[in-house]
N, C-alpha and C positions, 0 to 999 in steps of 0.2 A: 503445553499454551492453554491456561485460564485464559478465556474471555470471558467481557470483555478486560484489553488489560492495552499500558499506552507503550512505545517502545519507541525511544531515539536511534533517525535516519542519521550518517551518515553527510559530510559537506557535497560529494555530489550526486547527492541525490537530493540534500536540499536548493543547492544551487539547479539540477534539472525543476525541482518544483517551480520556483522561481523562471525559471527561464517561462514553464510555460504559465506563466503572470493566474496560480494557482493561487486561492485565497486560505484565509484556515477557515474550515464549515466546510473544506470543497470533499463532495466524496470522491475518491479515486479506490481503485484498485490493484493489487501488487499480489504478487506471486510469488510462490514456497521455489520452485527448482523440482518440486519433485511432484509437480503433481494436482499442485494446490492451491487458492486464492481467494486473501482476504478480503470482504471491503474492507472500507476503514475511511477515518473524516479526518482532514488536517488538524493536529491543535495549534501548535506555536513554528511558525519559519523563520528564524538569522538562517547569522550569513554564512556558520559556520554546518549548522545541524537543526533538523527537523522532528518536532511529535507527535508522530500519527498516531491514534485509535485504532486499535483493530477489538473491527465488533461480530466478523462473523468469517465462521474456518468453513468454505466451498469445496469438500472433497472435488476433480473433476476425471473426468475417463476421457479420453478421446479416445474413437471410433472411426476407423474408415474404408469404406464396400466400396465394390465395384460394382455397377452397378447396369 
């Protein structure tokens, strides 16, 4: 996916954003479920959907060590 990009998220995510009282312009992090994170900004929040501007992709690698 080429960045920056705007995506539409569904009703469940839009409701979650509203419950958290986040406003358009708020910076958030979205995780892709495959070890990556998007730095994003909320565009518009509606009752049934919201738009989110994806800005930067961060590839995460988690490690655990016994010390």
